[in-house]
N, C-alpha and C positions, 0 to 999 in steps of 0.2 A: 563625318567620313565621306562627305560628297565629293564628287570630282569637279575640279575647277578648271576652265579652259582659259587659255590666255590668247588673246587675239592681238596681233600687232598691226596697227593701221599704216596706210601708205605715209602719212606724215611722220611717223615715228620711224620708219624705215629710211626716210630721206634726212632725218636729223642724227642718224647713227654716226658715230666717229669713225675716221679711217681705221684706227687701231682696232675697233670691234669688227669691222669688216675683215681685216686682215686675220683676225683670230678665227672668224667663221670660215674663212676660205681655208685656213691651215686645219681646221677641225674636219671640213668636208675632204680635204686631201688625205687626212690620217684615216678616215673612214674608207675611203677607196682603196688605199694601200692595204687595210686589214681585209677588206673583202677580196681583194686579188690574192692575198697571201693564202686566205682560207680557201679560195677556189683552187689554187695550185696544189694545196695539201689534199683537198678532196679528189681532184683529177688524178693525182698520181695514185692514191689509194684505189680508185675505180680502176685504173689501167693495170695496176698490179693484180687486182682480183680478176679481171677479165682474162688476162693472158697467164697468170700464174696459179690462179685458184686460190691464193691467199693475199693477205694484206701485210706487208712488213715496211716499215719506215726506217731505213737504215740512216746512219750518220750522213752518207752521200746524198741520199734523197733529201734530207732536210737542208744540207748545203745547197743543193741545186735549187730547191724551191726558195730558199732565202735569196739566193742571187737573182732568180728571176722575178721574185717580188720587189726586190731592190731596184732593179731595172725598170719595172713598171712604175714604181713608185716615183723614181726620179724623173722618168719620162712625163708623167702625169703632172708632176711639181713644176718642171721646167716649162712645159707647154703652157700650163695655167700662168706662170710668171711672165713668159714671153707675151701672152694675150693681154695680160695686165698692163704691161709696159706699152703695148700698142694702143690700148684703150686711153692710157694715161697721155701719150703724145698727141693723140686725136683730140683729147679734151683740151689740152694746152694750145693747140694750133688752132682749133675753131672757136675758142672763147675770144669775144671781142675785146680788143684793148681799149683802154681809156684814152681819148684823144687829148686829154689835158696833161 
């Protein structure tokens, strides 16, 4: 029942397929979305507690939080996609072409 650690070397990172990188990016964005969603739920509960002295999450609160979280997730995903496309174009432009 010992704990095993897994170390990934730079060579292994360089040899990873683009599909795996895309999957890791999607996982990262999903985690960011979930964290932002939880943050908005907690913030809403704290604000209700401070101003009303009680915590109540109504259907309207859940819809508002879902909309805000969706906007944050789409903005993060779109920003990540745009930056990936910029990096892809830079890599295509800066790669030396074969003179033959």
